[in-house]
DODREN-332127 format. One record per residue (C-alpha): x, y, z; residue in one letter. Coordinates in steps of 0.25 Angstrom, whole numbers, plus 2048, in hexadecimal, padded with zeros to 3 digits. Example, Ala and Ser with C-alpha at 12.3 -4.5 7.8 and 13.67 -1.06 7.14 Angstrom:
8317EE81FA;8377FC81DS;
//
This chain:
7C5761801M;7CD7667F5F;7C27637EBR;7B876B7F3R;7C27777F5I;7C47767E6R;7B57777E2H;7B47837ECL;7BF78A7E5I;7B97887D8I;7AC78D7DDK;7B379A7E2E;7BA79C7D4F;7AD79A7CDV;7A67A37D6Q;7B07AE7D5V;7B07AD7C6W;7A17AF7C5R;7A17BB7CFD;7A47C77C6K;7A67D07D2K;7AF7C77D9L;7B87C57CCR;7B87D57CCF;7BC7D57DBF;7C87CB7D8L;7CE7D47CDI;7CA7E27CDA;7CC7E67DCP;7DB7E17DDP;7DF7E97D1L;7D87F57D4V;7DE7F57E2Q;7EC7F37DDL;7EB7FE7D3I;7E48087DDA;7EE8057E8Y;7FA8057DEG;7F78137D9Y;7F08197E5V;7F98157F0I;80681C7EDN;80E8227F7F;8188297EDD;8148377EEI;8178407E1K;81284D7DBK;80F8537E9V;8078607E6A;81086C7EBV;80D87A7ECG;8188857EDI;8188927F4Y;8258987F1D;8278A57F9E;8368A67F6S;8358A57E6R;8448A47E5T;84D89B7DDQ;8508937EAE;8418907ECS;83F88D7DER;84A8837DFD;84387C7EAL;83687C7E3I;83C8767D7K;84186A7DFR;8328677E3F;82E8697D4R;83985F7CFA;8348537D7T;8298497D5D;82584A7E4W;81F8587E2F;8178607D8Q;81686F7DAV;8078727D7K;8078817DBK;80E88D7DFY;8088967EAF;8098A57EDT;8048A47FBS;80389B807E;7F489C806R;7F38957F8E;7FD88B7FDL;7F4887809L;7E8887801R;7ED87D7F7D;7F2874803I;7E4875809D;7DD8717FCH;7E78657F9G;7EC86B7ECE;7FA86A7F1I;8018607FAT;80D8687FEM;8118777FEA;81F87C7FDL;82088A803R;82E891801V;83089D80BS;8348AA805Y;8428AA80BD;84589C806F;8508A17FCA;8568AB806R;8578A1811N;85E897808L;8688A1803R;86B8A5812Q;86D897816G;86089881FK;85488E820K;84B890814A;83D88E817R;83488580FV;826881814Q;82087480FV;811872811I;80C86480FI;7FD85F80FD;7FE854819A;7F084F818T;7F7842813D;80284181ES;80A836817N;80B83D80AA;80F84A811A;81B843817L;81F83E80AV;81D84C803V;82585380FA;83084980DR;83184C7FEY;83185B801A;83C85980BG;845851801T;84485D7F7I;847867802F;85385F807N;85985E7F8D;85786D7F7Y;85D870804T;86A867800D;86B86F7F3V;86A87C7FAQ;874878805L;87E8737FAQ;87D8807F2E;87F8887FER;88C881803L;8918817F4N;8908907F4S;899891800R;8A38877FAG;89F87B802V;89F86E7FBQ;893868801F;89285B7F9I;8A18577F9S;8A585C807D;89885980FL;89184E807P;88284D80CP;87C84080FL;877839803A;86A831805L;8688257FBA;85B81E7FEP;8588117F8R;84B80A7F8A;84A7FB7F8F;83F7F37F0Y;8388007ECN;8438097E7P;83A8137E1N;8318147EDL;8258117E5I;81980F7EFS;8118087E5R;81C7FC7E5H;8197FA7F4S;80A7FC7F4M;8077F37E8I;80B7E67EFP;8037EB7FBG;7F77ED7F3V;7F97DE7EDI;7F87DA7FCA;7EC7E27FEM;7E57DC7F2V;7E87CE7F6T;7E27D1804L;7D67D77FEL;7D27CD7F4I;7D57C07FCS;7CE7C6808L;7C27CB801M;7C07BF7F8L;7C17B5803T;7B77BC80CA;7AD7BF801L;7AE7B17FBA;7AA7AA808V;7A07B580CV;7997B47FER;7967A5801E;78F7A980EK;7887B5807E;7827AD7FBI;77E7A1804G;7887977FFT;79079580BM;78678C812E;785783805Q;795782804I;79677E813L;78C773812V;79576C807T;7A076380CP;7AA76E80AI;7B1772817R;7B378081CP;7C2780819L;7C077B80BE;7B6786809F;7C079080EL;7CB78B805L;7C178A7F9G;7BD7997FBK;7CB79F7FET;7D47987F4I;7CD79E7E8P;7CE7AC7EDF;7DD7A97F1I;7DF7A67E2I;7D77B37DEF;7E07BB7E8T;7EC7B57E2L;7E77B97D4G;7E57C77D9D;7F27C87DFV;7F97C47D2V;7F17CE7CBL;7F47DA7D4V;8027D67D5T;8047D67C6L;7FD7E47C5V;8067E97D0G;8137E47C9I;8107E77BBF;8077F37BCW;80C7FA7C9F;81A7F57C6E;81C7F07D4V;8297E77D5P;8277D97D9F;8357D47DER;8307C77E6G;82B7B97E4S;81D7B67DFV;81E7A97E7L;8217B17F4V;8167BB7F0L;80C7AF7EFL;8107AA7FCV;80E7B7803G;8007B87FCI;7FC7AB801M;8007AE80FC;7F87BB80FF;7EC7B4808L;7EA7AB815F;7E77B881CN;7DE7BF812S;7D67B280FV;7D57AF81EG;7D07BD821L;7C67BC815G;7C17AE81BL;7C07B5829L;7B87C0823I;7AF7B681CS;7AB7B0829T;7A77BE82FL;7A07C3823A;7927BF81FS;7917C7812T;79B7CC807Q;7997DA80BQ;79D7D781AQ;7AA7CF814A;7AE7DB80CM;7AD7E4818M;7B47DB821A;7BF7D9817G;7C17E8816N;7C17E9825F;7CE7E0825F;7D47E6818L;7D57F481DT;7DD7F182AP;7E67E7822A;7EA7F1818I;7EC7FC822L;7F57F382BL;7FD7ED820S;8077F881FG;8057FA810L;7FF808811I;80380C81FF;811808826P;80E7FE831I;81980583AA;81181283AN;80580B840M;80280A84FP;8087FE856A;7FB7F7858F;7F87F7849F;8077F3846Q;8047E684EY;7F77E4847L;7FE7E4839T;8057D783DY;7F77D083CF;7F57D782EN;7F97CD823P;7F87D8818L;8047DF81FM;80D7D281DY;8087D080FF;80B7DE80BI;8197DC810I;81A7CF808V;8157D57FBV;81D7E17FCQ;8297D97FFG;8277D07F4I;8247DB7EAF;82F7E57EDL;83A7DD7F5K;8397D07EEG;8387CA7FCA;8367BB7FEG;8327B1809L;83F7B3810R;83B7C2813L;82C7C1813L;8297B481BW;8267BB828P;81A7C3821Q;8167B681AM;8167AE827A;80E7B982EA;8037B9823M;8037AA823A;8017AA832G;7F67B4832L;7EF7AE826G;7EF7A082DA;7E97A7839A;7DE7AE831M;7DB7A2828L;7D979A835S;7D07A483CV;7C87A582FA;7C679682DV;7C279483BL;7B879F83BR;7B279A82EF;7B178C833R;7AA79183FR;7A179A837H;79C78F82DV;79B785838A;
//
C-alpha cells in the first residue's frame, strides 16, 4: 500500500515540476494576494480631504481649523467662499468632509452660547464616514474643553484643581498601535491556505479525468483511498510551503508580530487542511473539467470569506448567517491564526476552534471519499 502511494506522490511531484503554469500558480498568486491585501485592505483612515468654509474668519475659528490641520487624520485641501462651491466639491468627490463655521461662531463663544459648526461628510462609504465623524468629534471635544477651561479661569474658577474632569486612558491589548494590517495579514494567510489547498486538490483530480488518465489509473491495483492519499499529500506539502512563504513575508516585510508557537500554528493548519482538501476532493467529484472546478471553487470561496468575520463583524450579520458561520472552518482558522500571531495563544485557549475544524474536516473528508468511491465504482 505505502509503496503504491509513494510512487503516486512521486508522480505528482514530477508532474508539477514539468508544468510551468502550475509552478507559477504555486508561488506567484499567494505572494500577490498577500501583498495586495496587506497594502489595500487598510482600515486606518488618514489624510481625509477636508474643505473649509469659514464664515466667521476670527481668531476663534482659525484656532479650531488649526486643530484639524495639525493632525494626520485630516488634510485641508481647499478654502471655500460660498456654500455652492462646497457642495460642488462634495458632489465631485474632491473632498470627503467639509467644515462650515457659522458667521456668529466667535460671538456666541464669547457670550457663552452654543457656537454652530456644520460638518458635512460624504457618506458613500458609510463605515469610513462613521470613522471620520468620530475623528472630528474628538477634535471638537478637545476644543470645547479648552474653551470651557479658559472661560472658567477668566472668572477665577480653578477648573482643573477644584473640579477635575474624567480622564480616559485607553489601552489596546495585542495591537497597541491599532494597526489594521496586523490583524488583516494573519487572516490573509488563512485565505491563501484555503485557496491553494482547495484549488490544487480539485484541479489535480479533475485534470486526470480531463486528459483521460483517470481510467488508466483505476484499472491498476491501486485502491481509491490510496489514489486520494497519493493525490492530496503532495498538495498538502505544497500548501505548507506556501504558508511558510507568506508567513515569512508577513513577519519580515509587513512586520506583523508573531508571538505564538510554530508547532501550534502547524497543528491549526493541519486541522484546517482536512476541510479544504476534503472540499477540493468533493468538488473534483462534481466537476468534469478544470474550468468547472475553478468555478465551483470560487462559488465556495466567496461565501467562506464573507462569513469568516475577517472583513465584516459576525455580530452585525442577521441571525441566520451568524448560525451559518459555525459551519465555516475559515472562521475558526482565522481566530486561530490571529490568536497565535497577536496574542501568543496556545492549545489551552484555541482547542475549541481546533476541535471544531477537526470535526468539520473529518465530516468533509468522509463525504468526499464516499462520493469519490461511488463516482469511480
